[in-house]
C-alpha positions in Angstrom: -0.1 0.1 0.0 1.1 3.4 -1.0 0.4 6.4 1.0 0.5 10.1 -0.1 -0.1 12.9 2.3 -1.4 16.6 1.2 -1.6 19.7 3.0 -5.2 20.2 1.9 -8.5 18.4 1.1 -8.5 20.0 -2.3 -5.2 18.8 -3.2 -5.8 15.4 -2.0 -8.9 15.1 -4.0 -7.3 16.5 -7.2 -4.4 14.0 -6.8 -6.9 11.0 -6.1 -8.9 12.2 -9.1 -6.0 12.2 -11.4 -4.8 8.6 -10.6 -8.6 7.4 -10.8 -9.1 9.1 -14.2 -5.8 7.7 -15.7 -7.1 4.0 -14.5 -10.4 4.8 -16.2 -8.9 5.8 -19.4 -6.5 2.9 -19.7 -9.2 0.6 -19.0 -11.4 1.9 -21.7 -8.4 2.1 -24.0 -7.4 -1.6 -23.4 -10.6 -3.3 -22.8 -13.3 -0.7 -24.1 -15.1 -0.5 -20.7 -14.1 0.6 -17.0 -15.8 -1.1 -14.1 -15.7 1.0 -11.1 -17.0 1.1 -7.4 -18.0 4.2 -5.8 -17.9 5.2 -2.0 -20.1 7.8 -0.4 -19.9 10.0 2.8 -18.7 13.4 3.5 -15.1 12.5 3.2 -15.9 11.7 -0.7 -17.3 15.2 -1.5 -14.3 16.9 -3.1 -13.0 13.7 -4.7 -16.1 12.9 -6.5 -16.4 16.6 -7.5 -12.7 16.4 -8.9 -13.4 13.1 -10.8 -16.4 14.1 -12.6 -14.5 17.4 -13.7 -11.7 15.3 -15.1 -11.3 15.7 -19.0 -11.2 13.2 -21.7 -13.1 10.1 -20.0 -15.6 8.5 -22.0 -18.2 8.0 -19.4 -20.5 6.2 -21.7 -17.9 3.5 -21.3 -17.9 2.9 -17.6 -20.0 0.8 -15.4 -20.4 1.5 -11.5 -21.2 -0.6 -8.6 -22.5 0.6 -5.3 -20.6 0.2 -2.3 -23.3 0.1 0.5 -26.6 1.1 1.5 -28.9 1.0 4.3 -31.4 -1.5 4.7 -35.1 0.0 4.6 -34.1 3.5 3.7 -36.2 4.9 0.5 -34.0 6.1 -2.3 -35.4 9.8 -1.8 -34.2 10.0 1.9 -31.6 12.7 2.4 -29.2 10.2 3.8 -29.7 7.5 1.1 -26.6 6.5 -0.7 -28.4 6.1 -3.9 -29.6 9.7 -3.9 -26.0 10.8 -3.0 -24.6 8.9 -6.1 -27.2 9.7 -8.4 -26.6 13.4 -7.8 -22.8 13.3 -7.7 -22.2 10.8 -10.4 -25.3 9.7 -12.6 -26.8 13.0 -13.2 -23.5 14.6 -13.9 -21.7 12.2 -16.2 -24.3 9.8 -17.3 -22.4 6.4 -17.1 -23.4 3.3 -19.1 -24.8 1.6 -16.1 -24.9 2.1 -12.4 -25.8 -0.9 -10.4 -27.4 0.5 -7.2 -28.2 -1.5 -3.9 -31.7 -1.4 -3.5 -31.9 -0.9 0.2 -35.6 -1.1 0.5 -36.0 -4.4 -1.0 -38.1 -6.4 1.5 -35.8 -9.2 1.0 -32.2 -7.9 1.6 -30.6 -11.3 1.2 -32.0 -11.6 -2.1 -30.7 -8.1 -2.9 -27.4 -9.3 -2.0 -27.4 -12.4 -4.4 -28.9 -10.0 -7.2 -25.9 -7.8 -6.9 -23.5 -10.8 -6.4 -24.3 -12.2 -9.6 -24.0 -8.9 -11.5 -20.4 -7.9 -10.0 -19.2 -11.7 -10.4 -19.2 -11.4 -14.1 -16.9 -8.5 -14.3 -13.3 -7.5 -13.3 -13.3 -4.2 -11.3 -10.6 -1.7 -12.4 -10.8 0.6 -9.5 -12.5 0.6 -6.0 -13.0 4.0 -4.6 -13.3 3.8 -0.8 -13.0 5.5 2.3 -12.4 4.7 6.1 -14.9 5.1 8.9 -14.2 6.6 12.2 -14.3 3.2 13.7 -12.2 1.7 10.8 -14.8 0.2 8.9 -14.4 -0.4 5.1 -17.6 -0.1 3.2 -20.1 -0.9 5.9 -18.1 -3.6 7.2 -18.0 -2.6 11.1 -15.5 -4.3 13.4 -15.1 -7.2 13.7 -15.5 -7.6 9.9 -15.7 -10.7 8.0 -12.4 -11.1 6.3 -13.1 -14.7 5.0 -16.5 -14.6 3.2 -16.2 -14.8 -0.6 -20.1 -13.6 -0.9 -19.9 -10.3 -2.9 -22.6 -8.6 -0.9 -23.8 -9.1 2.8 -26.4 -7.8 5.2 -24.5 -6.3 8.1 -25.3 -4.9 11.5 -24.2 -1.2 11.9 -22.4 -0.7 15.4 -22.9 2.4 17.4 -19.8 4.1 16.6 -20.9 3.9 12.8 -24.3 5.2 13.5 -22.9 8.2 15.6 -20.9 9.1 12.7 -23.7 9.3 10.3 -25.3 11.6 12.7 -22.2 13.8 13.1 -22.0 14.1 9.4 -25.3 15.5 9.5 -27.4 12.8 7.5 -29.7 12.0 10.5 -30.9 14.0 13.4 -30.3 11.3 16.0 -28.8 7.8 16.4 -32.3 6.4 16.8 -33.1 7.6 13.4 -30.1 5.8 11.7 -31.0 2.2 10.5 -29.5 -0.7 12.2 -28.6 -2.9 9.1 -27.1 -2.2 5.7 -26.2 -4.1 2.5 -22.2 -3.9 2.1 -20.0 -5.1 -0.3 -17.7 -7.5 1.3 -14.0 -7.1 2.3 -13.1 -9.9 -0.3 -14.9 -8.3 -3.0 -13.3 -4.9 -2.5 -10.0 -6.5 -2.4 -10.5 -8.3 -6.0 -10.3 -4.5 -7.7 -7.2 -4.2 -9.7 -6.8 -0.8 -8.0 -8.0 0.6 -4.7 -7.9 4.5 -4.1 -8.7 4.8 -0.4 -9.6 8.7 0.2 -9.5 9.8 3.7 -9.4 13.3 4.9 -10.2 15.1 8.3 -8.9 15.1 11.8 -11.8 12.9 12.9 -10.4 10.1 11.0 -6.9 10.5 12.4 -7.2 7.6 15.1 -8.7 5.1 12.6 -6.0 6.0 10.0 -3.3 5.4 12.6 -4.8 2.3 13.9 -5.5 0.7 10.5 -2.0 1.7 9.1 0.3 1.0 11.7 -1.3 -1.8 14.2 -1.6 -5.3 13.5 -4.1 -6.1 10.5 -7.3 -7.4 12.1 -10.9 -7.8 11.7 -11.0 -5.2 14.6 -9.6 -2.7 12.2 -11.4 -3.7 9.0 -9.4 -1.2 6.8 -6.1 -2.4 7.8 -6.7 -5.3 5.1 -6.0 -2.7 2.4 -2.2 -3.0 3.6 -2.3 -6.6 1.7 -3.6 -5.0 -1.6 -0.6 -4.3 -3.7 -2.1 -1.6 -5.8 -3.9 0.5 -3.1 -2.9 4.2 -2.6 -4.3 5.9 0.4 -4.9 9.4 0.1 -4.6 11.6 3.3 -4.6 15.2 4.5 -2.3 16.5 7.1 -5.4 16.4 9.7 -6.1 12.6 9.0 -2.4 11.8 8.9 -1.7 13.7 12.5 -1.4 10.5 14.6 0.9 8.4 12.2 4.4 7.7 13.5 5.9 6.2 10.4 7.4 8.7 7.9 5.1 9.1 4.9 5.8 11.6 2.0 3.9 14.8 2.2 2.8 16.6 -0.9 
């Protein structure tokens, strides 16, 4: 895993979007299509804005897969990740397809199977991910399942994760946050040829330190990214504030 540290969120976002755009262009040039995984959350705002403004990307030859979604939350809800991604990607660049997680499917296990069939047919060129305040990767809260080969899972959201959603302003109280979600599995994320992990903000500093410098463990789900040879983690000086190892600041 490579780590790059920037002195502002905007520089971080521009650098990450430059790498993402290069991967997308190369995949389209070589295979005619790029297959991508998109994350959500407040930490991804600047990155996604920079990405959709990248020049010379033939978005008609891109297909996106959705990383995670709350169970039982309507697509029109302000916290819905479908709404977030539709507004920030689909309505902006019109990809060939975006395979959303239907969180209000009355049978979430069946929804996992449906998505699993779709994603298993493709090789993912790049996964765009973040790290939660509790170290989660997608909605795989600790202790995460590092072993399952199922592409999507129904997961329980822990209190730290639910508090983060309130802190970011998506919900008014913890009681309003769903207790379950559909999440892409750890092993499915690791199948991506490239992983770009975008993690700005001081509130992520402890999770970054623990995932990057302590033992790789299901208790620190995003720590597994250290085993992926083509992961680049993009940090700002705030999220990197507690790191003890020496990394390159840009």
